[in-house]
C-alpha positions as CSV (number, residue, x, y, z in Angstrom):
1,X,-22.7,-18.4,27.1
2,X,-20.1,-19.3,29.8
3,X,-17.9,-16.5,31.2
4,X,-14.7,-18.7,31.1
5,X,-13.3,-16.7,34.0
6,X,-11.3,-19.8,35.1
7,X,-10.2,-20.6,31.5
8,X,-9.1,-17.3,30.0
9,X,-6.3,-14.8,30.6
10,X,-6.3,-11.2,29.3
11,X,-2.8,-10.1,28.0
12,X,-2.0,-6.4,27.8
13,X,1.3,-4.9,26.5
14,X,1.9,-1.5,27.8
15,X,4.4,1.4,28.3
16,X,2.1,3.4,30.6
17,X,-0.3,3.2,33.6
18,X,-3.4,1.1,33.0
19,X,-6.0,3.6,33.8
20,X,-8.0,2.4,30.8
21,X,-9.0,-0.6,32.8
22,X,-11.4,1.4,34.8
23,X,-13.8,1.6,31.8
24,X,-13.4,-2.2,31.3
25,X,-13.9,-3.1,35.0
26,X,-17.4,-4.5,34.6
27,X,-16.2,-6.9,32.0
28,X,-12.6,-7.6,32.9
29,X,-12.6,-7.8,36.7
30,X,-13.5,-11.5,37.0
31,X,-10.5,-12.4,34.8
32,X,-6.8,-12.8,35.4
33,X,-4.6,-10.1,33.7
34,X,-1.1,-10.7,32.4
35,X,0.6,-7.3,31.9
36,X,3.8,-7.1,29.8
37,X,5.6,-3.9,30.5
38,X,7.6,-2.8,27.5
39,X,10.5,-0.3,27.6
40,X,12.3,0.8,30.8
41,X,11.9,-2.0,33.3
42,X,12.6,0.4,36.2
43,X,9.5,2.4,35.5
44,X,6.5,1.6,37.8
45,X,3.3,0.7,36.1
46,X,0.1,1.5,38.0
47,X,-2.7,-1.0,37.7
48,X,-6.1,0.1,39.3
49,X,-7.0,-1.7,42.5
50,X,-9.3,-4.7,42.4
51,X,-7.8,-6.5,39.4
52,X,-6.1,-9.9,39.7
53,X,-2.9,-9.5,37.7
54,X,0.7,-10.4,37.2
55,X,3.2,-8.0,35.7
56,X,6.4,-8.8,33.7
57,X,9.0,-6.5,32.5
58,X,12.2,-7.0,30.5
59,X,14.2,-8.1,33.5
60,X,11.6,-10.8,34.1
61,X,11.7,-12.0,30.5
62,X,15.5,-12.3,30.6
63,X,15.4,-14.0,34.0
64,X,12.8,-16.6,32.9
65,X,14.0,-17.2,29.3
66,X,17.8,-16.8,29.8
67,X,19.6,-17.0,26.5
68,X,16.3,-17.5,24.7
69,X,15.0,-14.1,25.8
70,X,16.1,-12.4,22.5
71,X,13.2,-14.0,20.7
72,X,10.8,-11.6,22.6
73,X,10.7,-8.2,20.9
74,X,11.7,-5.1,22.8
75,X,10.1,-1.7,22.4
76,X,7.3,-3.2,20.3
77,X,3.8,-4.4,21.1
78,X,5.0,-7.8,19.9
79,X,6.3,-8.3,23.5
80,X,2.7,-9.3,24.3
81,X,3.4,-12.9,23.1
82,X,5.4,-13.4,26.3
83,X,2.1,-13.3,28.0
84,X,0.8,-16.0,25.7
85,X,3.8,-18.1,26.7
86,X,3.5,-17.9,30.5
87,X,-0.3,-18.2,30.6
88,X,-1.7,-21.5,31.9
89,X,-5.2,-20.9,30.6
90,X,-6.8,-22.4,27.5
91,X,-7.9,-19.1,26.0
92,X,-6.2,-15.7,25.6
93,X,-7.8,-12.3,24.9
94,X,-5.3,-9.6,24.1
95,X,-6.0,-5.8,23.9
96,X,-4.0,-2.6,23.6
97,X,-4.1,0.0,26.3
98,X,-5.5,2.7,24.0
99,X,-8.7,0.6,23.4
100,X,-11.9,1.3,25.2
101,X,-15.5,0.0,25.4
102,X,-17.4,0.7,22.2
103,X,-21.1,1.2,21.9
104,X,-23.4,-0.5,19.5
105,X,-26.0,1.4,17.4
106,X,-28.4,1.3,20.3
107,X,-26.0,3.1,22.6
108,X,-25.3,0.0,24.7
109,X,-21.8,-0.9,25.9
110,X,-20.3,-3.8,24.0
111,X,-18.9,-6.6,26.1
112,X,-16.1,-7.5,23.6
113,X,-14.8,-10.3,25.7
114,X,-18.2,-12.1,25.8
115,X,-18.5,-11.9,22.0
116,X,-15.0,-13.3,21.6
117,X,-15.9,-16.2,23.9
118,X,-19.0,-16.8,21.8
119,X,-16.9,-16.9,18.6
120,X,-14.4,-19.3,20.1
121,X,-17.0,-21.7,21.5
122,X,-18.9,-22.0,18.3
123,X,-17.6,-23.7,15.1
124,X,-16.2,-22.1,12.0
125,X,-17.1,-22.8,8.4
126,X,-14.0,-22.3,6.3
127,X,-14.9,-24.8,3.5
128,X,-18.1,-23.3,2.2
129,X,-19.3,-19.7,2.6
130,X,-22.6,-19.1,4.3
131,X,-24.3,-16.0,2.9
132,X,-25.9,-15.3,6.3
133,X,-22.4,-15.2,7.7
134,X,-22.0,-17.0,11.0
135,X,-24.8,-19.6,11.1
136,X,-24.2,-20.3,14.9
137,X,-25.4,-16.8,15.9
138,X,-28.9,-16.3,17.3
139,X,-31.3,-15.6,14.5
140,X,-29.1,-17.1,11.8
141,X,-28.7,-20.6,10.3
142,X,-27.3,-22.3,7.2
143,X,-29.0,-21.1,4.1
144,X,-30.6,-23.3,1.4
145,X,-28.0,-25.1,-0.6
146,X,-25.4,-25.3,2.1
147,X,-24.0,-28.9,2.2
148,X,-25.3,-30.8,5.2
149,X,-21.9,-32.7,5.4
150,X,-20.2,-29.4,6.2
151,X,-22.7,-28.0,8.8
152,X,-20.9,-29.4,11.8
153,X,-18.0,-27.0,11.1
154,X,-14.5,-27.1,12.6
155,X,-13.1,-25.9,15.9
156,X,-12.5,-22.1,16.0
157,X,-8.9,-21.2,16.9
158,X,-8.9,-17.5,16.4
159,X,-11.5,-14.7,17.0
160,X,-10.4,-11.4,15.3
161,X,-12.3,-8.3,16.4
162,X,-12.6,-4.9,14.8
163,X,-12.5,-1.2,15.9
164,X,-14.5,1.9,15.8
165,X,-13.0,5.4,15.7
166,X,-9.3,5.2,14.7
167,X,-8.9,2.7,11.8
168,X,-6.0,0.2,11.7
169,X,-4.3,1.9,8.7
170,X,-0.7,1.8,7.5
171,X,1.3,5.0,7.5
172,X,0.7,6.0,3.8
173,X,-3.0,5.7,4.3
174,X,-2.9,7.6,7.6
175,X,-1.1,10.4,5.8
176,X,-3.7,10.8,3.0
177,X,-6.7,10.3,5.3
178,X,-5.5,11.9,8.6
179,X,-9.1,12.7,9.8
180,X,-10.9,9.6,8.7
181,X,-12.7,7.7,11.5
182,X,-14.5,4.4,11.3
183,X,-18.1,5.0,12.4
184,X,-19.6,2.0,10.6
185,X,-20.8,-0.8,12.9
186,X,-21.5,-4.0,10.9
187,X,-23.4,-6.5,13.0
188,X,-21.7,-9.6,11.5
189,X,-19.2,-12.4,12.2
190,X,-17.8,-14.5,9.4
191,X,-15.3,-17.3,8.9
192,X,-12.3,-16.4,6.8
193,X,-12.4,-19.0,4.0
194,X,-9.7,-21.7,3.7
195,X,-6.7,-20.7,1.7
196,X,-7.5,-17.0,2.1
197,X,-5.1,-14.8,4.1
198,X,-6.2,-11.7,6.1
199,X,-4.5,-8.8,7.9
200,X,-4.7,-9.7,11.5
201,X,-4.7,-6.9,14.1
202,X,-3.4,-7.7,17.6
203,X,-5.3,-4.9,19.5
204,X,-8.6,-6.9,19.8
205,X,-7.9,-10.6,19.4
206,X,-8.7,-13.8,21.2
207,X,-7.5,-17.4,20.5
208,X,-7.4,-20.9,21.8
209,X,-3.9,-21.7,23.1
210,X,-4.5,-25.4,23.0
211,X,-5.1,-25.3,19.3
212,X,-2.9,-22.5,17.9
213,X,-0.7,-21.2,20.7
214,X,2.7,-22.4,19.5
215,X,2.2,-20.6,16.2
216,X,0.9,-17.3,17.8
217,X,4.3,-15.7,17.7
218,X,4.4,-12.0,16.9
219,X,7.8,-12.2,15.3
220,X,11.0,-10.3,16.0
221,X,10.4,-6.6,15.7
222,X,11.1,-3.3,17.5
223,X,14.5,-2.2,18.8
224,X,17.4,-3.6,16.8
225,X,15.2,-4.9,14.0
226,X,14.7,-3.4,10.5
227,X,10.9,-3.6,10.7
228,X,8.1,-2.8,13.0
229,X,4.2,-2.8,13.1
230,X,4.2,-6.0,11.2
231,X,4.2,-8.3,14.3
232,X,0.5,-9.1,14.2
233,X,0.5,-9.3,10.4
234,X,3.3,-12.0,10.7
235,X,1.4,-13.9,13.3
236,X,-1.8,-13.7,11.2
237,X,-0.2,-15.1,8.1
238,X,1.5,-17.9,9.9
239,X,-1.5,-18.9,12.0
240,X,-3.9,-18.8,9.1
241,X,-1.7,-21.2,7.1
242,X,-1.5,-23.5,10.2
243,X,-5.3,-23.3,10.7
244,X,-5.9,-24.2,7.1
245,X,-3.6,-27.2,7.4
246,X,-4.9,-28.5,10.6
247,X,-8.6,-28.0,9.8
248,X,-9.2,-25.1,12.2
249,X,-11.2,-21.9,11.8
250,X,-10.7,-18.1,12.0
251,X,-13.6,-15.8,12.6
252,X,-13.6,-12.0,12.1
253,X,-16.0,-9.2,12.6
254,X,-17.7,-8.7,16.0
255,X,-16.7,-7.6,18.6
256,X,-15.9,-3.9,18.2
257,X,-13.7,-1.9,20.6
258,X,-13.1,1.9,20.5
259,X,-9.6,2.7,19.4
260,X,-8.8,6.1,20.9
261,X,-5.3,7.1,19.8
262,X,-3.9,7.7,16.3
263,X,-0.2,6.9,16.2
264,X,2.2,9.3,14.4
265,X,2.2,8.4,10.7
266,X,5.7,9.6,10.2
267,X,7.0,7.5,13.1
268,X,5.0,4.6,11.7
269,X,6.4,5.0,8.2
270,X,10.0,4.6,9.6
271,X,8.9,1.4,11.2
272,X,6.8,0.1,8.2
273,X,8.6,1.2,5.1
274,X,10.5,-2.1,4.5
275,X,7.4,-4.1,5.4
276,X,5.4,-2.2,2.8
277,X,7.8,-3.4,0.1
278,X,8.4,-6.8,1.6
279,X,4.8,-7.7,2.0
280,X,4.3,-7.8,-1.8
281,X,6.6,-10.9,-1.8
282,X,5.8,-12.2,1.7
283,X,2.1,-12.6,1.0
284,X,2.5,-14.7,-2.2
285,X,5.0,-16.8,-0.3
286,X,2.4,-17.6,2.3
287,X,-0.3,-18.0,-0.3
288,X,1.7,-20.8,-2.0
289,X,2.9,-22.4,1.3
290,X,2.1,-26.1,1.7
291,X,2.8,-28.1,4.8
292,X,3.6,-31.8,5.0
293,X,1.2,-34.4,6.3
294,X,3.7,-35.1,9.1
295,X,2.8,-31.7,10.6
296,X,-0.1,-32.7,13.0
297,X,0.3,-30.0,15.7
298,X,0.6,-26.2,15.6
299,X,4.2,-26.6,16.9
300,X,5.1,-29.0,14.0
301,X,3.6,-26.7,11.5
302,X,5.4,-23.6,12.9
303,X,8.8,-25.3,12.8
304,X,8.2,-26.4,9.2
305,X,7.2,-22.8,8.3
306,X,10.4,-21.6,9.9
307,X,12.4,-23.9,7.6
308,X,10.5,-22.6,4.6
309,X,11.1,-19.0,5.7
310,X,14.8,-19.6,6.0
311,X,14.9,-21.2,2.5
312,X,12.3,-19.2,0.6
313,X,12.3,-15.6,1.9
314,X,15.6,-14.4,0.6
315,X,14.6,-10.7,0.6
316,X,16.9,-9.8,3.5
317,X,19.2,-11.5,6.0
318,X,16.6,-10.5,8.6
319,X,14.5,-13.5,7.6
320,X,17.2,-15.9,8.6
321,X,17.3,-14.3,12.0
322,X,13.5,-14.4,12.2
323,X,13.5,-18.1,11.3
324,X,15.9,-18.7,14.1
325,X,13.6,-16.8,16.5
326,X,10.6,-18.9,15.4
327,X,12.5,-22.0,16.4
328,X,13.5,-20.6,19.7
329,X,9.9,-19.5,20.3
330,X,8.7,-23.0,19.9
331,X,11.4,-24.3,22.3
332,X,10.2,-21.7,24.8
333,X,6.6,-22.8,24.3
334,X,7.4,-26.4,24.9
335,X,9.5,-25.6,27.9
336,X,6.7,-23.6,29.6
337,X,3.8,-25.7,28.3
338,X,5.1,-29.3,28.6
339,X,5.7,-30.3,25.0
340,X,3.8,-29.8,21.8
341,X,0.4,-30.0,23.3
342,X,-2.8,-31.7,22.2
343,X,-3.6,-32.3,18.6
344,X,-6.7,-30.5,17.4
345,X,-9.7,-32.6,16.2
346,X,-10.4,-30.8,13.0
347,X,-11.0,-31.5,9.3
348,X,-7.9,-32.3,7.3
């Protein structure tokens, strides 16, 4: 499997020094890093020596985006999507700064990046479930009864990894299970079926910018917004609808990373509480969303979703502002990336 060192950027949002990179050095050092510094732009962020990186803070975002800079969240990990915007590579791997190298059941370090690359470079199978999970992994194949007409699969747009140790729980679950840790390693990768949504976590995620980049927007959250900690959820719902429409695939499962820090559940509850109520209406909205045949690129799809958000999500005035931000995001994408980009060659 190729390393893709010349085709992939690693995007890291942070409010602290990046000492965690020392553990990732054997795996990350060949790659270019894009660091998005959140919070106080005057604070110096230390990056260990020997890494090839560029660092952006809020002043840089405002300088480069001008009157469109408001679409990039402040004091929220959603600021990472600015790194998606300025990258010039085909692939992105994004990871949080409290995530470390996990070990498999044999005690071996897991090269998470290599597994993401394997996921992205092999097809997905969203139209018919294979009971041996990903048929493109070594030691697996399509089982008896799997239609031959579907075995070619579709391009994989998103690789969603998992976590050992601290689970990705919402605040109420954190409160009732404060000591729970995920120690279960499941050696599996599977395609999320067509027309099925999933809760996407941004701390261990890779994707193909050329296929899904204009839709990989983590929303408008953080300071000044009524909601937080739903940035990756929003991106996951939107991108899954786009992938289903364009005939692209989403894989989930391997690779694992080690998530080291449990965030404060009471702080999280303040950020999440509206989202916990809103998601009960937002998810059915996305489940019933249908895009027109005229939408042939991720940018087309995302702009149409923004129109449907404006008209259909009347829970709160926030969603009108979010719809505006979605449009501005696409404008920024086209400004930095030369138009709507290539059309994916997937199954309609």
